[in-house]
N, C-alpha and C positions, 0 to 999 in steps of 0.2 A: 338759431342758425349756426351754432357751433357744433363741431364734431371732433372725434378723436383724430389726432394727426396721422395715425396709422391708416386711416380710411382715405387719405388724400391720394388720388391716382391721377396720372396724366391722361388728359383727354385730347385727342387729336382728330382733325378732320380727315376722314378716310382717304380722300383723294389727294392729299398734300404729299408730294414727294420731295424729300430733302436729300441732296447728293451727299453721300458719305455718312449719313446719319441713320442708324437703324434703331427701331424702338426696342425697349427692353423693359423687363419688370423693374419698377422703380425701387431703388435702394432707399433705406431710411432717410428722410429729408434732413438736410443740413439745418443748423440753427438759424432762425430768421435774423435778419440784420437788425442791429440796434445802434443807438447813438446817432452820430451825424449821418445825414442822408446823402452819402456820396455814391456815385455810380459804381456798380459792381464790375463793370467791364467797359473799357474804352472802345470806341468805334473805329474800325479800320476802313480806309478808303478802298473802293469807292462806296459812297453812301447809298443806302437802300432808297427806294422810292418813298416819298412822303406818305405817312400813314402806316409805317411799320416801326414797331418798338416792342420792347419787353418791359413789363412792370414787375418789380420784385418787392415783396413785402407781404403784409397781411391783406388779403383780398377776400371780401365778402361777395360771393358769386350769385346768391339767390338761385342756385342750381346745385348740381352735384359735380365735384365735392362742394360742400357748403362754404368751406374756408380753403383757400389755395395760397400757395407761396409765390406763384408767378403766373402771368399770362403773356402770351405772345400774340400780338396784333400784327397781321401781315396785310398790307395794302388795304387797310381800313376794316378788316374782318378778323375776328378772333380765330386763331388757328389752334392754339393749345392752352390748356389750363391745368395746373397741377403742381408737382414738385419743382422747386427752384432749379436744381441741377439738370433735370430732364428737359425742362422748358428752354433753359439756356443752351443746352446741347442741340436741341432741335432748331433753335433760331439761328445758330451760327454766330461768328464773331463780327459780322458786318452790321448787325442790327443794334441800334441804340438801346441801352439798358438804363431804365429809370428806377433807382432804388428809393423807395418812399420812406425808408427808415421806420420810425415808430408811428407814422401816419397810417391811415386805413383807406383802401380803395373799395369802391362800390360800383355796381352797374350805373351808367349815366342816369342821373335823376331826370324825371319827366314831369313837367307841369302840364297836366292834361286838360286844364281849362283856364285860360287867361286871355288877356288883351294887351300884352306887353308892347306890341308894335302899333296896333291900330288905335289904341286909346292913350298913346304916350303923352298927348298934350294935357291930359287930366292930372298927370303928376309931373308936369313941367319939364319933360324931356323933349328936346327940339327935333331930333333926327332919329331915324330907324337905327343908326349905328349906336347911339347912346342907349336906346332901349335894349338892343341886343347885348351890348356890353353889360348892362345892369343885370340881365338874366344870366348871362354866361358867368360873370364874376361871382354870382351867388351859388354856382354849382349846377345849374340846369344845363343839360346837354340837348334837351328837346323842349319846345314850347308849343302849345296848341292855341292858335289864334281862333277864338270861338265866335267871332262875328266879322266876317269878311264880305264886304260888298264889292261891286265891280271895281271901284277905284282902289280899294285896299288890295284886291287881288292883283291888279296891274302893278302896284308898288312892290308886292312880294315877288312877282314874276321878274320884275326889273332887277331886284336885289339878287335873285337867283341867277339871272343871266350874267350879272356882273361879278358873280362869285363873291358876293358881299354878305353871305349868311354864314357866320362862324358857328351857328347852332342849327339844329334841325327844327323846321317849322312845319306843323300840320295845320292846314287851312280848312276851316269850316265855313261854307258859303251861306250867307244869311238869307233867309226867306222873309223875315219881317223884323221890325223893332217896334214894339207897341202896336199902334194901329196903322203903321206904315208898312205896306206889303210890297215886296220886290218881285213877286211872281216867280215862275219856274225858270229863271235865267240860267240856272245851272245846266240846262239842256245844251247850252253853247260850249260847255267845257267837259273835259274828261276827268274822271276820278283817277288819281294815281300820281306818280312822280312828275314834277314840273321842274326838275333840276336835281342836282346831287343831294341837296338838303331841304328841298321844298316838296311837300306832298299836298295835293288837293284831296282831302280825306273824306269829308262828309258835308252834311247840311245842318244848319242851325235854325231852330224854331224857338222864338221867344213867346212862350205860351202865356205866362202871367207876369205881373210886375214884381218888384223886389219884396213887397209885403204879401203877395198872393191875393191882393184885394181886387185886382182887375184882370179879367181873362180877355186875351186879345183875339181868340179864335172861336169860331162856331164849331161845335163838335163834328158835324158832317164834313166841313172843310178840312179840319185837322185829319180826320180819318182818311179822306180822299188823298190828301197831300202825302201823308206818311205811306199809304199803300202804293202810290205811284213811285215814290222815291225808292221804296223797298224793291219793287219790281224792276227798277232801273239799276239796282245794285249799289245804291248810295246809303251809307250809314247816316242815321239821323240822331242828332243831339238836341234834346228838348229841355229848355229852361222851365223848371216846374217847381214851385215853392209850396203852394197850399194843397190840402187834400182835394179840393175841387179840381185843381189842375192835374193832380195825380190821377184822379178818376178818368178825366178826359183822355190823357195820354195813354193810360193803360188800356182803355177801350180801343183806341186807335191802333196800338201795337197788337192787341189781340186780334183785331180784324185783319192785320197784315200777316201775323205769325201763327195765329192759333193760340189758345189759352196755355198751351204747354210748350210753345216754341217749336223748333229750336230758333236760335238767334244768331245765325252765322255772320251777319254783318256787324254784330256788336252794337245794336241800337242802344241809346243811352238815355238815362234820366239824370239831369244835372241839377244840383242844389238839394233836391229831395228833402226839404226841411221839415215839412209836416206830412207824415205818412202813417196811415192807420194800419192796424194789424192785418186786415184783409188785403189792403193794398200791398203791404210787404210780401204777403204770400203770393200774390199775383206777380210781383216783380221777380221773385225767386223762380216761380214756375216757368217764366219766359226767359230767365237768365239775362235780365237787362243789366248792362253795365251801369254802375252808379258812381257819381262824382260828388264828393263832399268837400268842405273847406274847414279843416280842423283848426286852422289858425285864425279863422274868421268867426268862430263860434260866438264871441261876444256880441258881434253885430246881429246875430240871429236871436239869441235868447233874450236880449234886452227888448226886443220887439215881439216877444212870443204872443202877447195878448192880441196883436194885430193879425197873427196867422190863424187864430182859432175860429172855427165855426163858419167857414166859407163854403164848405161842401154841403153840409146839411145841419139841421138843428142838433143832431146827435153827435156832431164832432166834439162838442165840449166834454163828452164822456171820456175822450182820450186824454184830455188834460195835457200836461207837459210830457207824459209818456209817449206822445206821438211826435215829439220834436227832437231834432238832433240825434237821430237813432244810429250813431256811428257803430257802436258795438253790436247792436241788433242786426245791422246790415252784414257785418263781417261774420257773426256767428251763424247767420242764416245761409251762408255759402255764396253770397253775392261777390262779384269782383268789384272792390271798392277802391277808387282812386281818390287821393286828396290833392287839391290843387289850390292855387293862390287866388284865382279870379282877379288877378291884377288888372287895374288899380282899384277895384271897387271895395276892397277891405282896408284901404289905407286910411288911418286916422288923419283927418284934415287934408287928405290927398297929398301927403308928403311921404316920399320914398326915403326912409331912413335905413341905415345899415343893418338894422336888426329886424327887418321885415321883408317878406317876399322870398324867403329862402326855403330850400328843402328841409333844413333842420327845424324851421318853425312849424312846418306841417307835421313832422314826426313828433316833436315835443308837445305841440298843441293837442295832438290826439291823446297824449299820455296824461296830461294834467288839466286840459280844458281851460287853460288860462285865458282870461279876457284881457284885452289891452286897455279898456276903459271902464269895465264893470266887473264886480266880483263874480266869481264862478258860482252859479247856483247849485244846490245839492243834487238836483235831478240830472244835471250834466255829468256828475261824477259817476253815475251808474252806466254811462256810455263810453267810458274811456277805453283806449286801445293800449296794447303793449308796444314796446319799441319795435319788435319784429313786424307786427301788423302795420305800424306806421311806416316802416321801411318798405314793406310790400306796396303800400298805397302810393308811393312815389317812384316805384320801380316796376315790378311785375304787373300789378293791377292797373297802374297808369298806362303801361304798354297795351294791356288788354283793352282799355277804354279807347285807345287809338287804333285798335284792330291790327296791332303790329307786335303781338307778344312773342312771335317766333324769332324776331330779330332784335328786340329791345327789352329792357327791364331785367335782364340776367346776363351772366357772362359764361358762355359755353362755346365750343367750336361751332362756327357758322353764324354767330350773332355779330351785330355791328360793334365796332371797336370804340364804344362810348364808355368813358369811365369818369367818375367824380371821386376826387381824393379829399378827404377831410382830415383834420388834425386829431381825431379820436374815433373810438368805436361806439357807434350809437346803440349797439346791442348790449353794451355793458355800462351804460351811463344813465344818469338821472335826466329829467327834462331840462333842468337848468344847465347841466353840463353839456347837453346836446346843443342848446342854444348858444353856448359859449364857444363851440367848435368853429374853427376857421376853415375856409375853402383853400386847400393847398394848390389844386390844379383841376382844370376841366378839360377833358380830352374828348374830342369828337372825331370819329372816323380814324382813330389812331394818330391824330394831330393834337398837340398841346396848344389849345386855343386861348387858355387863360392860366396864369400861374402867379401865385403870390410868394413863392419861395424858390429863388433861383438855385439854391443848393440842391433842390430836388429835381428841378426841371432842366437844368443845363447839363448837357452830356458832353464832356470834353472829347476831342478827337486826337488820335496819334499824329 
């Protein structure tokens, strides 16, 4: 994701007009700031609207240019990305400037499959505010609540109405859990924004249990339900562990999409722990979004014997080659998101400071470290690079939420969501990545969480 400094160009939204500021061919960039992270410019009164600021420093955009010196977020939306001097000139002298010094900024990290709010009692957090703060302080700017029943939806809508969501939440309405079916209650709701930071995004089907040993749906019912949801314009996220479950959901998706897609709603397979070669080919043909859990691998491989042989007697031929196929998914061209599944991968259901973070997903994909069990050799064949891990919590996570145009990268017109870490994940070892701290979490151009006042506090004249 690095590129020559001479390739960095200013990118500006075409319709933005700035009085007294004309665009020019960028001059050679000034040296990036080093040392103490002090603001590069004081803010003059009157203050701009909340959601407007300039970030100066090393910025990994997951777009073009790959590395930028500055970004300008205006009223919650990225307006410009590029050279420091050009971006500052465009923003003017009334916009706060945050100089991140030797820290590194990234597109806001996205947890594409979790239960931070709805299942908070399982990790002893009492209120939604505590759960939201736990996610925000770890660097997540978006979380996907993957099992939302009517009561949980009402709670999320209340939080949105009270402007009590410091983080973006994408809600997936539950159709069942185990053998408890909720019916098509989503008919009573509309898909889309339910507030500035809440989206009712899709539907959740719990197809099999955690070991893949129990199938909760009949094939005909699953096919009918997914077909109806697809026709109504709802994205579907399916919990699918074993090859038997994969076969059922692939048949249902093929009935709705055709064997070669396309998949405009970004229907998903979540977990995807045991996948045969033929099933992987079908996933690729339909371009199904795939969600894995690279920091939860230890919980998968220690149970691998329970996952085997549920689809047919021939499944044992796949052996461990059919499990935890992270690299195979990525190399095949699938959009692969890595997510926490909070709190279901927490050892002893305890949320410690070193778990549930974006850096854990990136580092876990790189070394396959188990938290309770040694990493088996067959997992080592499926490891990801740092860049692939970063994509899994940015670009591909946004794709899994059907919002890749606005999230997961920093470019003119994207949402002003930024996560700032104390280091560069693209130039670090897994253990160095895990040791990085979250300096700030910015949502919609607003600094919602900050661990370093020297970076986040902007003095005024």
